[in-house]
C-alpha positions as CSV (number, residue, x, y, z in Angstrom):
1,M,-0.1,0.0,-0.1
2,S,1.7,3.4,-1.1
3,T,1.5,5.9,1.7
4,K,2.3,9.1,-0.2
5,K,0.2,11.1,-2.8
6,Y,2.0,10.9,-6.0
7,N,3.0,7.4,-7.6
8,V,5.7,7.7,-10.3
9,G,6.5,5.3,-13.3
10,I,10.0,5.6,-14.6
11,I,10.5,5.4,-18.7
12,G,14.1,4.1,-19.1
13,Y,16.1,2.8,-16.4
14,G,19.7,3.8,-16.9
15,W,22.5,6.2,-15.3
16,A,19.9,9.6,-15.0
17,A,17.1,7.2,-13.6
18,S,19.1,6.1,-10.5
19,A,19.5,9.5,-9.4
20,H,15.9,10.6,-10.3
21,I,14.6,7.4,-8.2
22,D,16.4,8.7,-5.1
23,A,15.6,12.3,-5.5
24,I,11.8,11.5,-6.1
25,N,11.6,8.8,-3.0
26,A,13.2,11.7,-0.8
27,S,10.2,14.2,-1.5
28,Q,7.3,14.8,0.8
29,Q,4.6,13.5,-1.6
30,A,5.9,11.0,-4.1
31,Q,7.3,7.7,-4.8
32,V,8.6,5.3,-7.6
33,T,6.0,2.5,-7.9
34,A,7.2,1.5,-11.8
35,I,10.0,1.0,-14.0
36,Y,10.0,0.2,-17.8
37,S,13.2,-0.4,-19.1
38,S,13.9,-2.0,-22.6
39,R,16.0,-4.4,-20.6
40,P,14.1,-7.3,-18.5
41,L,13.7,-6.2,-15.0
42,D,12.4,-8.2,-12.0
43,S,9.6,-6.6,-9.5
44,A,11.3,-7.9,-6.3
45,E,14.7,-7.1,-7.3
46,L,13.7,-3.5,-7.8
47,S,11.5,-3.3,-5.3
48,A,14.6,-4.4,-2.7
49,K,16.8,-2.0,-4.4
50,H,15.0,1.2,-4.2
51,G,12.3,0.2,-1.6
52,G,8.8,0.3,-1.8
53,N,6.6,-1.6,-3.8
54,I,8.0,-1.2,-7.5
55,K,6.2,-3.0,-10.6
56,A,8.6,-3.7,-13.8
57,Y,6.8,-2.9,-17.1
58,Q,7.5,-4.5,-20.2
59,S,6.3,-2.0,-22.4
60,V,5.5,2.1,-22.2
61,E,2.1,1.5,-23.1
62,A,1.0,-1.2,-20.4
63,L,3.0,1.7,-18.0
64,L,0.9,4.4,-18.7
65,A,-2.2,2.5,-18.8
66,D,-2.0,1.9,-15.2
67,P,-4.4,4.3,-13.6
68,D,-2.4,4.2,-10.1
69,I,0.5,6.1,-11.7
70,H,0.2,10.0,-11.6
71,I,3.3,11.0,-12.9
72,V,5.8,9.6,-15.7
73,D,9.5,10.6,-15.5
74,I,11.2,10.0,-18.8
75,T,15.0,9.0,-18.9
76,S,15.3,7.1,-21.9
77,Y,17.2,8.0,-24.9
78,P,17.1,11.5,-26.6
79,S,15.4,10.4,-29.8
80,Q,12.8,8.3,-27.5
81,H,11.8,11.7,-25.6
82,S,8.8,13.1,-28.0
83,A,6.8,10.2,-28.5
84,Q,7.2,9.2,-25.0
85,A,6.3,12.5,-23.4
86,I,3.4,13.0,-26.0
87,A,1.8,9.3,-25.2
88,A,2.1,10.4,-21.3
89,A,0.4,13.6,-21.8
90,R,-2.5,11.9,-24.0
91,A,-2.5,9.2,-20.8
92,G,-3.1,12.2,-18.4
93,K,0.0,11.9,-16.5
94,H,2.2,14.8,-15.3
95,I,5.7,14.7,-16.7
96,I,9.3,15.1,-15.5
97,L,11.5,14.9,-19.0
98,E,15.2,14.8,-18.5
99,K,16.9,17.3,-21.3
100,P,17.0,17.7,-24.1
101,M,13.3,17.9,-24.4
102,A,13.2,16.4,-27.7
103,N,15.7,16.5,-31.0
104,S,13.9,19.3,-32.9
105,L,11.8,22.4,-32.2
106,E,9.1,21.0,-33.8
107,E,9.0,18.2,-31.4
108,V,9.5,20.4,-28.3
109,R,6.4,22.1,-29.6
110,A,4.3,19.3,-30.0
111,I,5.2,18.1,-26.6
112,V,3.9,21.6,-25.0
113,A,1.1,21.4,-26.8
114,A,0.1,17.8,-26.0
115,A,0.5,18.8,-22.2
116,D,-1.8,21.8,-22.5
117,A,-4.3,19.7,-24.5
118,N,-4.5,17.0,-21.9
119,G,-4.3,19.6,-18.9
120,V,-1.1,17.8,-17.7
121,K,1.8,19.4,-15.7
122,G,5.6,19.3,-16.9
123,C,9.3,19.6,-15.5
124,V,12.1,19.6,-17.5
125,C,15.4,19.0,-15.7
126,F,17.3,22.1,-15.9
127,E,18.1,21.2,-12.5
128,L,21.3,23.5,-12.6
129,R,18.8,26.6,-11.7
130,F,18.6,24.9,-8.5
131,S,22.2,24.6,-8.1
132,G,23.3,26.7,-4.8
133,Q,25.5,28.7,-7.5
134,M,22.5,29.6,-9.2
135,I,20.2,30.2,-6.5
136,T,22.7,32.5,-4.9
137,T,23.4,34.3,-8.3
138,R,19.6,34.8,-8.7
139,A,19.2,36.0,-5.5
140,M,21.9,38.7,-6.3
141,L,20.4,39.7,-9.1
142,A,17.0,40.0,-7.3
143,E,18.6,42.5,-5.3
144,G,20.1,44.7,-7.7
145,L,23.5,44.1,-6.5
146,L,24.9,44.1,-10.0
147,G,22.4,46.8,-11.2
148,D,21.3,46.3,-14.9
149,L,23.2,43.6,-16.9
150,H,24.3,44.3,-20.2
151,Y,26.6,41.4,-20.9
152,G,26.8,38.0,-19.7
153,E,28.3,34.5,-20.3
154,V,27.8,31.3,-19.2
155,D,29.8,28.2,-20.3
156,Y,29.7,24.5,-20.1
157,Y,33.0,22.9,-20.0
158,H,32.8,19.0,-19.6
159,G,34.8,16.3,-21.5
160,I,32.1,13.6,-22.6
161,G,34.7,10.9,-23.3
162,P,34.7,7.0,-23.3
163,W,35.1,7.3,-19.1
164,Y,32.0,8.5,-19.0
165,G,28.3,6.5,-19.0
166,Q,26.8,8.3,-21.9
167,F,29.4,8.4,-24.1
168,R,28.1,5.2,-26.1
169,W,25.3,6.8,-27.1
170,N,26.2,10.4,-27.1
171,T,28.6,10.1,-29.8
172,G,26.0,9.8,-32.5
173,K,23.5,12.3,-34.1
174,K,20.8,10.3,-33.3
175,D,21.0,10.9,-29.4
176,G,23.6,13.5,-29.0
177,G,22.7,16.0,-31.8
178,S,24.9,18.7,-31.0
179,A,27.4,20.2,-28.1
180,L,24.4,22.7,-27.1
181,L,21.9,20.1,-27.2
182,T,23.2,17.4,-25.3
183,A,24.7,19.3,-22.8
184,G,25.7,22.9,-23.1
185,C,21.7,23.6,-23.2
186,H,22.6,23.8,-19.2
187,A,24.6,26.8,-19.8
188,L,22.5,28.5,-22.2
189,D,19.7,28.2,-19.7
190,C,21.2,29.7,-17.0
191,L,22.2,32.7,-19.2
192,L,18.6,33.2,-20.5
193,M,17.6,33.0,-16.4
194,C,20.5,35.6,-15.3
195,M,19.8,38.3,-18.6
196,P,16.8,40.0,-18.6
197,G,14.3,40.4,-21.8
198,E,13.7,38.1,-24.6
199,V,16.3,37.0,-27.5
200,E,16.3,39.0,-30.4
201,S,18.8,37.0,-32.6
202,V,22.0,34.2,-32.4
203,S,25.1,33.7,-34.1
204,S,26.9,30.3,-33.5
205,F,30.3,28.5,-34.9
206,S,31.2,25.0,-34.2
207,T,34.4,22.9,-34.3
208,K,36.1,19.6,-33.1
209,S,38.8,18.5,-31.3
210,K,41.5,16.6,-33.1
211,S,41.9,14.1,-30.2
212,D,41.4,10.6,-31.0
213,I,39.5,10.1,-28.2
214,F,36.7,12.6,-29.1
215,A,36.7,10.8,-33.0
216,P,33.7,8.8,-32.6
217,Y,31.4,11.8,-32.4
218,E,29.4,12.4,-35.1
219,Y,28.9,16.1,-34.7
220,D,31.1,18.9,-33.6
221,T,31.9,18.6,-30.0
222,S,32.5,22.6,-29.3
223,S,30.5,25.6,-30.1
224,V,30.1,29.2,-29.0
225,T,26.9,30.9,-29.6
226,L,26.5,35.1,-29.2
227,V,23.1,35.7,-28.3
228,R,21.5,39.4,-28.8
229,F,18.3,40.7,-26.2
230,K,15.8,42.8,-27.4
231,N,16.8,45.1,-24.8
232,G,20.1,45.5,-26.6
233,A,21.9,43.4,-24.0
234,V,24.4,40.7,-25.3
235,G,25.3,37.4,-23.9
236,K,27.8,34.6,-25.0
237,C,27.7,30.4,-24.2
238,A,30.3,28.1,-24.9
239,A,29.3,24.4,-24.9
240,I,32.8,22.1,-25.0
241,V,32.1,18.4,-24.6
242,D,35.5,17.4,-25.9
243,C,37.6,19.4,-23.3
244,L,40.5,17.3,-21.0
245,Q,39.7,19.3,-17.6
246,P,37.5,19.1,-14.7
247,Y,34.2,20.0,-15.2
248,Y,33.6,24.2,-15.2
249,L,30.4,26.0,-15.4
250,H,31.8,29.5,-15.9
251,T,29.7,32.2,-15.3
252,H,30.7,36.0,-16.0
253,L,27.8,38.5,-15.4
254,V,28.2,42.4,-15.9
255,G,25.9,45.1,-14.8
256,S,25.7,49.1,-14.1
257,Q,26.3,48.2,-10.4
258,G,28.9,45.4,-10.3
259,S,30.0,42.3,-12.0
260,L,29.7,38.6,-10.6
261,L,32.5,35.9,-11.6
262,D,31.6,32.4,-10.9
263,D,31.8,32.8,-6.7
264,K,33.3,36.2,-6.6
265,F,31.7,39.5,-7.1
266,H,31.9,43.2,-7.0
267,S,29.2,45.6,-6.1
268,M,29.1,49.3,-5.7
269,K,25.4,49.2,-4.3
270,L,27.5,47.3,-1.4
271,Q,30.4,49.4,-1.7
272,T,32.9,46.5,-2.2
273,N,36.5,47.3,-3.2
274,K,36.5,46.8,-7.2
275,A,40.4,46.5,-6.9
276,H,39.5,42.9,-5.2
277,W,37.0,40.2,-5.4
278,S,34.9,39.7,-2.6
279,K,34.2,36.0,-2.4
280,L,30.7,34.3,-1.9
281,S,30.4,31.5,0.2
282,V,28.4,29.1,-1.9
283,Q,29.4,25.5,-3.4
284,L,30.2,25.7,-7.4
285,A,28.2,23.2,-9.8
286,D,31.5,21.4,-10.4
287,S,30.3,18.1,-11.4
288,G,28.6,16.4,-14.5
289,D,27.4,13.2,-12.3
290,V,23.7,13.2,-12.1
291,H,24.1,12.0,-8.6
292,D,25.7,15.5,-7.6
293,H,22.6,17.4,-9.2
294,P,20.4,19.2,-7.6
295,Y,17.2,16.8,-8.5
296,Q,15.6,16.5,-5.1
297,T,15.2,20.3,-4.7
298,Q,13.9,20.6,-8.3
299,F,11.4,17.7,-8.1
300,Q,10.1,18.7,-4.4
301,L,9.0,22.1,-6.2
302,F,7.6,20.3,-9.1
303,F,5.2,18.0,-6.6
304,D,4.4,21.1,-4.7
305,S,3.3,23.2,-7.4
306,L,1.3,20.1,-8.4
307,D,-0.4,20.1,-4.9
308,E,-1.1,24.0,-6.0
309,G,-2.6,22.9,-9.3
310,K,0.3,25.4,-11.0
311,D,2.9,25.3,-13.4
312,M,6.2,24.9,-11.7
313,P,8.3,28.0,-11.7
314,Q,11.4,28.5,-13.9
315,T,11.7,25.0,-15.6
316,S,8.2,24.3,-16.7
317,F,7.6,23.0,-20.5
318,K,6.5,26.5,-21.4
319,D,10.2,28.0,-19.8
320,A,12.0,25.4,-21.1
321,L,10.6,25.7,-24.8
322,R,12.2,29.0,-24.2
323,T,15.6,27.8,-24.1
324,F,15.2,25.0,-26.9
325,E,14.3,27.8,-29.2
326,V,17.4,29.5,-28.8
327,V,19.1,26.1,-28.7
328,F,18.0,25.2,-32.3
329,A,18.5,28.5,-33.5
330,A,22.3,28.6,-32.5
331,D,22.6,25.1,-34.1
332,Q,21.1,26.4,-37.3
333,S,23.2,29.4,-37.4
334,A,26.2,27.0,-36.7
335,A,24.9,24.6,-39.7
336,K,25.2,28.1,-42.1
337,G,28.7,28.8,-40.6
338,G,27.6,31.4,-38.1
339,A,24.8,33.3,-40.0
340,V,22.7,35.6,-37.8
341,V,19.4,33.5,-36.9
342,H,16.5,35.9,-35.8
343,L,13.8,34.1,-33.4
344,D,10.1,35.1,-34.0
């Protein structure tokens, strides 16, 4: 007998799913009660491993047909996201969806439309918005400590090589897509979170490491995107998944009252010494491991929002659509050698 309000079914039982399950079960309202995988699974073994009473399903259709499941968490291959999310929406299930939402803007828009048409809520795993680093950054901006931002850059450096779990499928164009789509979208999403206003246009260039380590990739694994906002501000986002260095989410924001560089800042409003950085006591986002990501904070907010019958703040389907509109425009620009692409 379940003891929590929301029963969650997992679609895709891989690396990310293991972190999701822990975060869901640690929430106040939700528990994982079903898992589908393309690999054979045993219900008793799953229950013993993760706790509770978990039923293994042999098909997505059977899981979605279970009336006791309220929420579906999709952690399958990106190329499967669109069909599975739309099917979940039509089955009346709320949806947690790993990034990227899908492999094309048309598919992302179709997911949003299906959720709207069926009255279900969505949560996209742009969980870095809920990292200590970004929560602190957002608070500083809200207090006006940097003034009006006119420039910002958030860059994603994370070498996804053979030592990394997703390498085996990430190298293919079908599921990897691009440096921005597979991972750099986290940084672009954080940039859009920080910078005010809507995006007017983007210009992007891409390239690829000559290292044999990254030779299996079917697409360019480094890109840099320039973003122009309608209010005149500009931004930059590098997405580098072929680097040989520690994970690094670089953040540099420049405004009329000060600047922020990762965990350092200067603010005229606080009269800090502009000759020296002041230090923030905050944990930087410094790992690509899903077990180090703040899923629990994000999922708890999603479940709280469901309780209130509201879209979750910041990473709802419609919030994430805005980011992916820019991602796909940037990839379109890179394919055209940096041509300026205007957003609608």
